[in-house]
C-alpha positions as CSV (number, residue, x, y, z in Angstrom):
1,M,18.4,-156.3,-19.7
2,A,15.1,-153.9,-18.5
3,P,16.0,-150.2,-19.2
4,I,15.5,-149.4,-15.6
5,R,18.1,-152.2,-14.5
6,R,20.4,-151.4,-16.9
7,K,20.7,-147.3,-15.5
8,I,21.2,-149.0,-12.1
9,L,24.1,-151.1,-13.4
10,L,25.3,-147.8,-15.1
11,D,24.9,-145.8,-11.6
12,A,27.0,-148.4,-9.7
13,L,29.5,-148.1,-12.5
14,K,29.7,-144.6,-12.0
15,L,30.4,-144.9,-7.7
16,F,32.9,-147.4,-9.2
17,D,34.9,-145.3,-11.0
18,L,34.4,-142.3,-8.6
19,G,35.7,-144.8,-5.7
20,S,38.6,-145.8,-8.1
21,V,40.0,-142.8,-8.9
22,V,40.1,-141.9,-4.8
23,F,42.3,-145.3,-5.0
24,F,44.5,-143.9,-7.6
25,F,45.2,-140.9,-6.0
26,L,46.2,-142.5,-2.7
27,L,48.0,-144.8,-4.8
28,A,50.1,-142.2,-6.3
29,T,50.6,-140.3,-2.9
30,L,51.9,-143.6,-1.2
31,V,54.5,-144.1,-4.0
32,S,55.6,-140.6,-4.5
33,S,56.1,-140.3,-0.6
34,Y,58.3,-143.5,-0.2
35,E,60.4,-142.1,-3.2
36,G,61.8,-139.7,-1.0
37,Q,59.7,-136.7,-2.2
38,S,59.3,-133.3,0.2
39,V,55.7,-134.2,1.4
40,S,55.1,-137.5,3.1
41,F,52.0,-139.7,3.1
42,E,51.3,-138.5,6.8
43,Q,51.5,-135.0,5.8
44,V,49.4,-135.4,3.0
45,L,46.5,-137.2,5.1
46,A,46.6,-134.3,7.8
47,L,46.6,-131.6,4.6
48,R,43.6,-133.6,3.1
49,I,41.4,-132.7,6.2
50,K,41.4,-128.7,5.3
51,V,38.1,-127.5,4.3
52,S,40.1,-125.7,1.2
53,N,41.8,-129.0,0.0
54,L,38.7,-131.3,0.4
55,I,37.0,-128.8,-1.8
56,I,39.6,-128.7,-4.4
57,F,39.5,-132.6,-4.4
58,L,35.8,-132.5,-4.8
59,G,36.1,-130.1,-7.6
60,F,38.6,-132.8,-9.3
61,L,36.1,-135.7,-9.0
62,A,33.2,-134.1,-10.5
63,V,35.5,-133.0,-13.2
64,W,36.6,-136.8,-13.6
65,H,33.0,-137.9,-14.1
66,G,32.5,-135.2,-16.3
67,L,35.0,-136.7,-18.4
68,F,33.8,-139.8,-17.9
69,T,30.4,-138.9,-19.8
70,F,32.0,-136.9,-22.3
71,F,33.7,-139.5,-23.7
72,E,30.6,-141.8,-23.5
73,L,31.9,-143.9,-21.0
74,Y,28.7,-144.5,-19.3
75,H,26.6,-144.7,-22.4
76,S,25.6,-148.6,-23.6
77,R,28.7,-150.2,-24.9
78,R,26.7,-153.3,-26.2
79,L,27.2,-152.8,-29.9
80,T,30.9,-151.2,-29.4
81,T,34.3,-152.9,-29.9
82,I,36.6,-153.2,-27.0
83,Q,39.3,-151.3,-29.2
84,E,36.8,-148.3,-29.1
85,D,36.3,-148.8,-25.4
86,M,39.9,-148.6,-24.3
87,L,40.6,-145.8,-26.5
88,Q,37.8,-143.5,-25.0
89,I,39.2,-144.5,-21.3
90,I,42.4,-143.7,-22.5
91,K,41.5,-140.4,-23.6
92,A,39.3,-139.6,-20.3
93,V,42.0,-140.4,-18.1
94,T,44.6,-138.8,-20.1
95,F,42.5,-135.3,-19.9
96,G,41.9,-136.0,-16.2
97,T,45.8,-136.3,-15.5
98,F,46.2,-132.9,-17.3
99,V,43.7,-131.5,-15.2
100,L,45.6,-132.6,-12.1
101,L,48.6,-131.0,-13.5
102,L,46.7,-127.9,-14.2
103,A,45.6,-127.9,-10.6
104,S,49.3,-128.5,-9.2
105,V,50.2,-125.3,-10.9
106,F,47.2,-123.0,-10.2
107,F,47.0,-124.0,-6.7
108,N,50.6,-124.7,-6.1
109,I,50.3,-128.1,-4.9
110,R,53.5,-130.0,-4.2
111,L,52.3,-133.5,-3.7
112,I,51.3,-133.8,-7.5
113,N,54.5,-133.9,-9.6
114,G,55.9,-135.8,-12.8
115,L,56.1,-139.2,-10.4
116,F,52.9,-138.9,-8.9
117,L,51.4,-138.0,-12.1
118,G,53.0,-141.0,-13.9
119,V,51.9,-143.6,-10.9
120,F,48.5,-141.9,-11.5
121,W,48.0,-141.7,-15.0
122,S,49.3,-145.5,-15.0
123,A,46.7,-146.9,-12.0
124,A,43.8,-145.1,-13.5
125,A,44.1,-146.4,-17.0
126,L,45.1,-150.3,-16.4
127,G,42.6,-150.0,-13.5
128,T,39.7,-148.5,-15.5
129,M,40.4,-150.4,-18.3
130,A,40.7,-153.7,-16.2
131,A,37.5,-153.4,-14.6
132,R,35.6,-152.2,-18.0
133,L,37.2,-155.5,-19.6
134,M,36.0,-157.7,-16.4
135,L,32.4,-156.0,-16.8
136,K,32.1,-156.5,-20.4
137,Y,33.5,-160.2,-20.4
138,G,30.8,-160.7,-17.3
139,L,27.7,-158.9,-19.4
140,E,28.5,-160.7,-22.0
141,K,28.8,-164.6,-20.6
142,V,25.5,-163.6,-19.2
143,R,23.7,-162.6,-22.3
144,K,25.3,-166.0,-23.8
145,R,23.6,-167.8,-21.2
146,G,20.2,-166.1,-22.4
147,R,19.8,-163.7,-19.7
148,N,20.2,-159.7,-19.6
149,Q,18.3,-159.7,-23.1
150,R,16.6,-156.9,-24.7
151,N,13.6,-157.5,-27.5
152,I,14.1,-155.3,-30.6
153,L,11.8,-154.7,-33.9
154,I,13.3,-153.7,-37.0
155,V,11.4,-151.6,-39.2
156,G,12.7,-151.8,-42.5
157,T,13.7,-154.5,-44.5
158,S,16.8,-153.0,-46.6
159,P,19.7,-155.0,-47.5
160,R,21.8,-152.4,-44.5
161,A,18.9,-153.8,-41.6
162,L,19.4,-157.3,-42.8
163,R,23.1,-156.6,-42.4
164,F,22.3,-155.7,-38.8
165,V,20.6,-158.1,-37.7
166,D,22.7,-160.7,-39.2
167,K,25.6,-159.0,-36.9
168,V,23.3,-158.9,-34.1
169,L,22.4,-162.7,-34.6
170,N,25.7,-164.2,-35.1
171,T,26.7,-161.7,-31.9
172,P,25.1,-163.7,-29.1
173,E,27.0,-161.7,-26.5
174,F,25.1,-158.1,-27.6
175,G,22.3,-159.7,-26.0
176,Y,19.5,-159.1,-28.8
177,Q,16.7,-161.3,-29.5
178,V,15.0,-159.9,-32.7
179,L,11.2,-160.3,-32.9
180,G,11.1,-159.9,-36.3
181,F,10.9,-157.5,-39.3
182,V,8.2,-155.2,-39.9
183,D,7.5,-152.8,-43.4
184,E,4.6,-152.2,-46.1
185,G,4.2,-156.0,-47.1
186,P,5.4,-159.3,-48.6
187,G,7.7,-158.9,-51.6
188,M,10.4,-156.8,-50.9
189,K,13.1,-157.4,-53.0
190,G,15.9,-159.7,-51.5
191,F,14.1,-160.0,-47.9
192,E,12.4,-163.0,-49.0
193,K,15.8,-165.3,-49.6
194,S,16.9,-163.6,-46.2
195,G,15.1,-166.3,-44.3
196,H,13.5,-163.7,-41.9
197,H,9.8,-163.1,-41.5
198,L,7.4,-160.0,-41.0
199,V,5.6,-159.7,-38.4
200,A,3.3,-156.9,-39.2
201,D,3.0,-154.1,-41.8
202,L,3.4,-150.3,-41.1
203,N,-0.4,-150.2,-40.3
204,S,-0.6,-153.0,-38.2
205,L,2.6,-151.6,-36.2
206,P,0.9,-149.6,-33.5
207,A,-1.4,-152.6,-32.5
208,L,1.8,-154.8,-32.3
209,L,3.5,-151.9,-30.0
210,R,0.7,-152.0,-28.0
211,Q,0.4,-155.8,-27.2
212,A,3.9,-157.3,-27.5
213,V,6.6,-157.3,-25.1
214,I,9.2,-154.9,-27.1
215,D,12.4,-153.4,-25.2
216,E,13.7,-151.4,-28.4
217,V,12.5,-150.6,-32.0
218,V,15.0,-150.1,-34.7
219,I,14.0,-148.0,-37.4
220,C,16.3,-149.0,-40.8
221,L,13.5,-147.1,-43.1
222,P,14.8,-144.3,-45.9
223,I,14.5,-141.1,-43.9
224,K,13.3,-138.7,-46.9
225,S,10.7,-141.1,-48.5
226,Y,9.4,-142.5,-45.2
227,Y,9.3,-139.3,-43.3
228,Q,5.9,-139.3,-42.0
229,Q,6.0,-143.1,-41.2
230,I,8.9,-143.1,-39.2
231,S,7.8,-140.1,-37.5
232,Q,4.6,-141.5,-36.3
233,I,6.3,-145.0,-35.2
234,V,8.6,-142.7,-33.3
235,S,5.5,-140.9,-31.8
236,D,3.8,-144.0,-31.0
237,C,7.0,-145.4,-29.2
238,E,7.5,-142.2,-27.3
239,K,4.2,-142.3,-26.1
240,Q,5.0,-145.8,-24.5
241,G,8.1,-145.2,-23.2
242,I,9.6,-147.6,-25.9
243,L,13.3,-147.3,-26.5
244,V,13.8,-146.3,-30.3
245,R,17.1,-146.3,-32.4
246,F,17.7,-144.9,-35.9
247,L,20.2,-144.1,-38.1
248,S,19.9,-140.2,-38.5
249,D,17.3,-137.2,-38.2
250,I,15.9,-135.5,-35.3
251,F,12.1,-135.6,-34.9
252,N,10.0,-132.9,-33.0
253,L,9.9,-135.2,-29.5
254,K,7.6,-133.9,-27.2
255,L,9.0,-136.3,-24.0
256,G,12.0,-137.8,-25.6
257,R,15.6,-137.4,-25.2
258,F,18.0,-138.5,-27.6
259,R,21.8,-139.9,-27.6
260,P,24.2,-140.6,-30.0
261,E,25.7,-144.2,-30.4
262,E,27.7,-145.9,-32.7
263,F,27.8,-149.4,-34.6
264,D,29.9,-150.5,-37.3
265,E,26.9,-150.1,-39.4
266,G,26.9,-146.4,-38.7
267,A,25.5,-144.1,-35.8
268,F,22.5,-144.5,-33.9
269,I,20.1,-142.1,-32.0
270,T,18.5,-143.4,-29.3
271,V,15.4,-141.9,-27.7
272,S,14.0,-142.4,-24.5
273,T,11.6,-140.7,-21.9
274,G,11.1,-140.2,-18.3
275,R,13.5,-138.9,-15.7
276,M,14.7,-141.9,-13.8
277,E,18.0,-142.2,-14.3
278,G,21.4,-141.0,-12.6
279,A,22.7,-141.8,-9.0
280,P,19.3,-141.2,-7.7
281,L,17.8,-144.0,-9.2
282,L,20.5,-146.4,-7.6
283,V,19.6,-145.1,-4.5
284,K,16.0,-145.8,-5.1
285,Y,16.8,-149.5,-6.1
286,V,19.0,-149.8,-2.9
287,L,16.1,-148.4,-0.8
288,D,13.3,-150.5,-2.5
289,F,15.2,-153.4,-1.5
290,I,16.7,-152.6,2.2
291,G,12.9,-151.0,3.0
292,S,11.0,-154.1,1.8
293,L,13.5,-156.6,3.7
294,L,13.1,-154.4,6.9
295,L,9.3,-154.2,6.6
296,L,8.8,-157.8,6.0
297,V,10.8,-158.8,8.9
298,I,9.1,-156.0,10.9
299,L,5.5,-156.3,10.0
300,S,5.6,-160.2,10.1
301,P,3.9,-160.8,13.3
302,L,1.2,-158.6,12.2
303,S,1.3,-160.4,8.8
304,L,0.7,-163.6,10.3
305,V,-2.1,-162.4,12.4
306,V,-3.6,-161.0,9.5
307,A,-3.5,-164.4,7.5
308,L,-4.9,-166.2,10.7
309,L,-7.7,-164.2,10.5
310,I,-8.2,-164.6,7.1
311,K,-8.3,-168.4,7.4
312,L,-10.5,-168.3,10.6
313,T,-13.2,-166.0,9.0
314,S,-14.0,-167.2,5.6
315,P,-13.3,-170.2,3.2
316,G,-10.4,-170.1,1.1
317,P,-6.6,-169.1,0.5
318,V,-5.0,-166.6,2.6
319,F,-3.4,-164.9,-0.4
320,F,-4.9,-163.6,-3.5
321,V,-2.6,-164.2,-6.5
322,Q,-3.3,-162.2,-9.7
323,D,-1.2,-161.6,-12.8
324,R,-0.7,-157.6,-13.3
325,V,0.7,-155.8,-16.2
326,G,4.2,-154.1,-15.2
327,L,7.5,-152.9,-16.4
328,H,7.2,-152.8,-20.2
329,K,4.1,-154.7,-20.1
330,R,5.7,-158.2,-18.7
331,I,3.6,-159.9,-16.4
332,L,4.1,-160.3,-12.9
333,R,2.6,-162.0,-10.4
334,L,1.0,-159.7,-7.8
335,Y,0.5,-160.9,-3.7
336,K,-2.1,-159.7,-1.8
337,F,-4.0,-160.8,1.0
338,R,-7.2,-162.0,0.1
339,T,-10.0,-160.0,1.0
340,M,-12.8,-160.9,-1.1
341,V,-14.4,-164.7,-1.3
342,A,-12.7,-167.4,-3.1
343,D,-14.6,-167.4,-6.6
344,A,-14.2,-163.0,-7.1
345,E,-12.8,-163.6,-10.6
346,A,-15.3,-165.7,-11.7
347,K,-18.0,-163.3,-10.8
348,I,-16.6,-160.0,-12.2
349,A,-18.4,-160.7,-15.8
350,A,-21.8,-160.5,-13.7
351,L,-20.8,-157.1,-11.9
352,E,-20.0,-155.3,-14.9
353,A,-22.8,-153.1,-14.8
354,L,-21.9,-151.9,-11.2
355,N,-18.8,-150.6,-12.5
356,E,-18.4,-147.0,-10.5
357,V,-15.4,-145.6,-12.2
358,D,-15.0,-144.5,-16.0
359,G,-12.3,-145.8,-18.3
360,P,-11.3,-149.6,-18.2
361,A,-11.0,-149.9,-14.3
362,F,-13.3,-151.8,-12.4
363,K,-14.5,-150.8,-8.8
364,I,-17.7,-150.9,-6.9
365,K,-17.7,-149.4,-3.6
366,N,-19.9,-151.4,-1.8
367,D,-18.6,-154.6,-3.5
368,P,-20.6,-157.7,-2.8
369,R,-17.7,-160.1,-3.1
370,I,-15.6,-158.5,0.0
371,T,-15.7,-160.3,3.2
372,G,-16.1,-158.1,6.4
373,L,-12.3,-158.8,7.2
374,G,-11.9,-157.6,3.8
375,K,-13.6,-154.3,3.9
376,F,-11.4,-153.7,7.2
377,L,-8.3,-154.7,5.6
378,R,-8.6,-152.4,2.3
379,K,-9.6,-149.6,4.4
380,T,-6.4,-149.7,6.1
381,S,-4.1,-151.2,3.2
382,L,-2.9,-154.1,5.2
383,D,-4.2,-156.3,2.4
384,E,-1.1,-154.5,0.2
385,L,1.6,-156.1,2.7
386,P,2.4,-158.9,0.9
387,Q,3.3,-157.1,-2.2
388,L,6.6,-156.2,-0.3
389,I,7.8,-159.6,-1.9
390,N,7.1,-158.1,-5.4
391,V,9.4,-155.2,-4.3
392,L,12.2,-157.5,-2.5
393,K,12.0,-159.8,-6.1
394,G,12.6,-156.3,-8.0
395,E,9.3,-156.6,-9.9
396,M,7.9,-153.4,-8.3
397,S,9.3,-150.7,-6.2
398,L,7.8,-149.0,-2.9
399,V,6.8,-146.0,-4.8
400,G,5.7,-146.1,-8.7
401,P,2.4,-146.5,-10.7
402,R,0.3,-149.2,-9.6
403,P,0.4,-152.2,-11.4
404,L,-2.8,-153.0,-13.6
405,P,-4.7,-156.0,-13.9
406,I,-4.6,-157.7,-17.4
407,R,-8.3,-157.0,-17.8
408,D,-7.9,-153.1,-17.2
409,Y,-4.9,-153.0,-19.6
410,N,-7.2,-154.2,-22.8
411,G,-9.2,-151.6,-22.3
412,F,-6.9,-148.7,-22.7
413,D,-8.0,-146.8,-25.7
414,R,-5.0,-144.3,-25.2
415,D,-1.2,-144.6,-26.4
416,W,0.0,-141.9,-23.9
417,H,-1.6,-144.0,-20.7
418,R,0.4,-146.7,-21.7
419,R,3.8,-144.5,-21.0
420,R,3.0,-145.5,-17.2
421,F,4.4,-148.9,-18.0
422,S,7.9,-147.2,-18.6
423,V,9.0,-147.5,-15.3
424,K,8.6,-150.3,-12.4
425,P,5.3,-150.6,-10.8
426,G,5.0,-149.5,-6.9
427,M,3.1,-150.1,-4.0
428,T,2.1,-146.1,-3.7
429,C,1.8,-143.5,-6.3
430,L,0.6,-140.1,-6.3
431,W,-2.7,-141.6,-7.4
432,Q,-2.8,-143.5,-3.9
433,V,-2.6,-140.1,-1.8
434,N,-4.7,-137.9,-4.2
435,G,-8.3,-139.6,-3.4
436,R,-7.6,-142.9,-4.9
437,S,-11.2,-144.5,-6.0
438,N,-12.4,-140.6,-5.8
439,V,-10.1,-139.7,-9.2
440,S,-11.4,-140.2,-12.2
441,F,-9.7,-142.8,-14.4
442,S,-7.9,-140.0,-17.0
443,E,-6.7,-137.8,-13.8
444,W,-5.3,-141.4,-12.2
445,M,-3.1,-141.7,-15.7
446,K,-2.2,-138.1,-15.8
447,L,-1.2,-138.4,-12.0
448,D,1.1,-141.3,-13.2
449,L,2.7,-139.5,-16.0
450,K,3.1,-136.5,-13.5
451,Y,5.2,-139.0,-11.5
452,I,7.2,-140.3,-13.9
453,D,8.0,-136.8,-15.5
454,D,8.8,-134.7,-12.0
455,W,10.4,-137.7,-10.3
456,S,13.0,-137.5,-7.7
457,L,13.8,-139.4,-4.6
458,W,12.4,-136.2,-2.8
459,L,9.0,-136.8,-4.6
460,D,9.3,-140.7,-3.3
461,F,9.7,-139.6,0.0
462,K,7.0,-137.3,0.2
463,I,4.9,-140.0,-1.2
464,I,5.7,-142.3,1.2
465,I,5.0,-139.9,3.7
466,K,1.6,-139.1,2.7
467,T,1.1,-142.8,2.4
468,I,1.0,-143.4,6.1
469,P,-2.0,-141.4,7.1
470,V,-3.8,-141.9,3.9
471,A,-3.7,-145.8,4.7
472,L,-4.5,-145.3,8.5
473,M,-7.7,-143.3,7.8
474,G,-8.8,-145.4,4.9
475,S,-9.2,-142.3,2.6
476,G,-10.5,-143.2,-0.8
477,A,-10.5,-146.7,-0.5
478,S,-12.8,-148.9,-1.9
């Protein structure tokens, strides 16, 4: 599962837990009221409409969420045992129930008594454990079928690294695909007999990180003797937004944030970059799906007219379909209305000398390949409408760095540019509303990284609002 999708799943789980605790509270209230307690269920419903009671309950929800976070129930649980998961749930629920007891004493809440607390604790513990078990079982079934996989690269060939990989390969429910090992070269003691293979040495690792589809890098080198090499590897991964796991030590990271995780071979520290996490990311995912679906329906008459005009004004297909570099360098098939002659891709080599932008991008203001109708479609951004299909499929977002052609990506000469691929590409972005083709390539990359580092739902909303007049006026289009 891609990092963004994993975060979306975790955000949905957080919302589910908050909804569940409301249900457990109501269940405990119902049971205690039917047992002849002094406060009836109807009285409780009447009390809950008071502002003070609402504030107290919202505060409890915040504490409950904080406890679940503190006990790491929202961390990746691929590498933990069921027993560890259940123990953490019991700890979190027990502390949460104790908070309810303290609240009943401090605020003199008659509803919360021994029976209420017993029912609440039992329902919360059993309900949460059952939900987690079903989720874990469902994800493991999916992973065993080859879905929800993550590509990992092992740096180091020590016996500990071999034991880790053997554990991963013998446990398909973890959902890991091992790409291979990286070390200084052949001849490592014990490694040649293991049946595994090297895919690179430490010197060629940076090139591999740039080209291969890698979700995680697991570092198993001795920290003390390979500190400089490990520091460089982590820095390279940080620049490109690749998740890193290592056994110990903390490096001087500029952007990456780390969190500890456990495995039976020891503790990991996971390093990740970017701010796209939490409940806002789930909202972004929902808005992408709903927004793209509604826009496809609403704009379908306009799309049909555009398609008909393309067919009538120039020979060739209605759509231009091109491979683009998407999330974590995965290739996606991008859809656009065709604005150029049918053989435009074949003519690009002959026009390289006319390129008017710096860096690896290719743009010509008066590109001779563009059709008469194509100029209008580009100026108004109507050619981008089919990309709503990419958004609906989950390959793109409404807002995010623009997906680049493979040709442009192959021209990248700085690793920090590649961090733009650590998030899902989008239909519009800061570059789109800040000059587009009038912006230098370096400034374009800086705008993309600024979006990643400063991301929020409010930023997405502002970009969408700014995109409308920019598209209508054709500012910076080429």
